[in-house]
C-alpha positions as CSV (number, residue, x, y, z in Angstrom):
1,M,0.0,0.0,0.0
2,F,2.8,2.4,0.9
3,G,4.6,1.6,-2.3
4,R,1.5,2.4,-4.4
5,R,1.1,5.8,-2.8
6,V,4.7,6.7,-3.4
7,Q,4.3,5.5,-7.0
8,R,1.1,7.6,-7.5
9,K,2.8,10.6,-6.1
10,A,5.8,10.1,-8.3
11,E,3.5,9.7,-11.3
12,A,1.6,12.9,-10.4
13,A,4.8,14.8,-10.0
14,R,6.0,13.6,-13.4
15,R,2.6,14.6,-15.0
16,E,2.9,18.1,-13.4
17,A,6.5,18.5,-14.6
18,E,5.5,17.4,-18.1
19,G,2.5,19.9,-18.1
20,A,4.8,22.7,-17.0
21,V,7.3,22.0,-19.9
22,I,4.4,21.9,-22.4
23,D,3.0,25.1,-20.9
24,D,6.4,26.8,-21.3
25,L,6.7,25.5,-24.9
26,R,3.2,26.7,-25.7
27,Q,4.1,30.2,-24.5
28,A,7.2,30.1,-26.7
29,A,5.1,29.0,-29.6
30,L,2.6,31.8,-29.1
31,R,5.4,34.3,-29.1
32,S,6.8,32.9,-32.3
33,I,3.3,32.6,-34.0
34,Y,2.6,36.2,-33.0
35,L,5.7,37.4,-34.8
36,L,5.2,35.2,-37.8
37,E,1.6,36.3,-38.2
38,K,2.0,40.1,-37.7
39,P,0.6,41.9,-40.7
40,D,3.9,43.8,-41.3
41,G,5.9,40.6,-41.2
42,G,7.1,41.2,-37.6
43,G,7.9,44.9,-38.2
44,G,11.6,44.1,-38.3
45,E,11.2,42.4,-34.9
46,E,13.0,39.1,-34.9
47,D,12.0,36.2,-32.6
48,M,14.7,35.2,-30.1
49,N,14.6,31.7,-31.4
50,P,16.7,31.8,-34.6
51,H,14.8,28.8,-36.0
52,T,11.3,30.5,-36.0
53,R,11.6,31.6,-39.6
54,E,12.0,27.9,-40.6
55,V,8.7,26.8,-39.2
56,T,5.1,27.8,-40.0
57,S,2.5,29.1,-37.5
58,Y,0.5,26.0,-38.4
59,G,3.5,23.7,-37.6
60,L,4.0,25.3,-34.2
61,A,0.4,25.2,-33.3
62,S,-0.1,21.6,-34.4
63,M,3.2,20.5,-32.8
64,L,1.9,21.7,-29.4
65,T,-1.7,20.6,-30.0
66,F,-3.4,23.4,-28.1
67,G,-6.7,21.4,-27.9
68,R,-5.3,18.9,-25.4
69,T,-6.1,19.2,-21.7
70,R,-3.4,19.5,-19.0
71,E,-3.9,15.8,-18.1
72,Q,-3.3,14.8,-21.7
73,D,-0.1,16.8,-22.0
74,S,3.1,14.9,-22.2
75,T,6.5,15.3,-23.8
76,G,6.0,11.9,-25.4
77,H,3.1,13.3,-27.4
78,F,5.2,16.4,-28.2
79,V,7.9,14.1,-29.6
80,H,5.2,12.3,-31.6
81,M,3.9,15.6,-33.1
82,I,7.5,16.5,-34.1
83,F,8.4,13.2,-35.7
84,G,4.9,12.0,-36.8
85,G,4.5,14.8,-39.3
86,K,5.7,15.1,-42.9
87,A,9.4,14.3,-43.3
88,E,10.2,17.7,-44.7
89,R,8.9,19.5,-41.6
90,I,10.6,17.3,-39.0
91,E,14.0,19.0,-39.0
92,S,12.8,22.6,-38.6
93,R,10.4,21.6,-35.8
94,R,13.1,19.6,-34.1
95,R,15.6,22.5,-34.2
96,W,13.0,25.0,-33.0
97,A,11.9,22.8,-30.1
98,A,15.5,21.8,-29.1
99,W,16.5,25.5,-29.0
100,E,13.5,26.4,-26.8
101,L,14.1,23.5,-24.4
102,H,17.7,24.7,-24.0
103,R,16.5,28.2,-23.4
104,L,14.1,27.0,-20.7
105,G,16.8,25.1,-18.9
106,Y,16.1,21.6,-20.1
107,T,19.5,21.0,-21.6
108,E,19.4,17.2,-21.4
109,A,16.0,17.1,-23.2
110,S,17.4,19.6,-25.7
111,R,20.4,17.4,-26.4
112,V,18.3,14.2,-26.6
113,L,15.9,15.9,-29.1
114,S,18.8,17.4,-31.1
115,D,20.4,13.9,-31.6
116,M,17.1,12.0,-32.0
117,T,16.3,10.3,-35.3
118,R,12.8,9.3,-36.4
119,E,13.6,5.7,-35.4
120,D,14.8,6.8,-32.0
121,S,11.7,8.9,-31.5
122,L,9.4,5.8,-31.0
123,S,10.8,5.0,-27.5
124,Y,10.6,8.7,-26.5
125,M,7.0,8.8,-27.6
126,E,6.3,6.2,-24.9
127,R,8.5,7.5,-22.1
128,G,8.9,11.2,-22.8
129,L,11.9,13.4,-22.6
130,P,14.2,13.9,-19.6
131,L,12.9,16.7,-17.4
132,T,15.9,17.7,-15.3
133,R,16.4,21.4,-15.3
134,T,19.9,22.9,-15.4
135,A,20.3,26.1,-13.5
136,G,21.5,29.0,-15.7
137,A,21.1,27.1,-19.0
138,G,18.2,29.2,-19.9
139,D,20.3,32.4,-19.7
140,P,19.9,34.3,-22.9
141,L,23.7,34.9,-23.0
142,H,24.1,31.2,-23.6
143,Q,21.9,30.9,-26.6
144,D,24.2,30.1,-29.4
145,L,22.3,26.9,-30.6
146,R,22.2,27.6,-34.3
């Protein structure tokens, strides 16, 4: 009984952490979509993510499936949305997402996603990305991930 309670708490903490990562990525996607969709083409304002111009607003929105509930959010589904799409869109989505994960302090998840192939992605669709945060990794001064 005690073991199940600990297991349920650990699973709840994992779901909460996954939801927080997806929330952060959605905020980043909204920032990028806003700049991509501005009538004046961003008015000369560049997104902080250098890979934003490589993705479409539709690609960002679909990758983060804004219609899902917090309980449905997972980094495994996020990986599925990156690698489950058309082959020509995978690389730009993967670069955008890896850059954002690094900016947010999830350097291990960023590294794993950067190195991931479509074949590798299947196991991460089931288990999700590593969610350990690295202090200071999200510092804008350390953002040379082109």
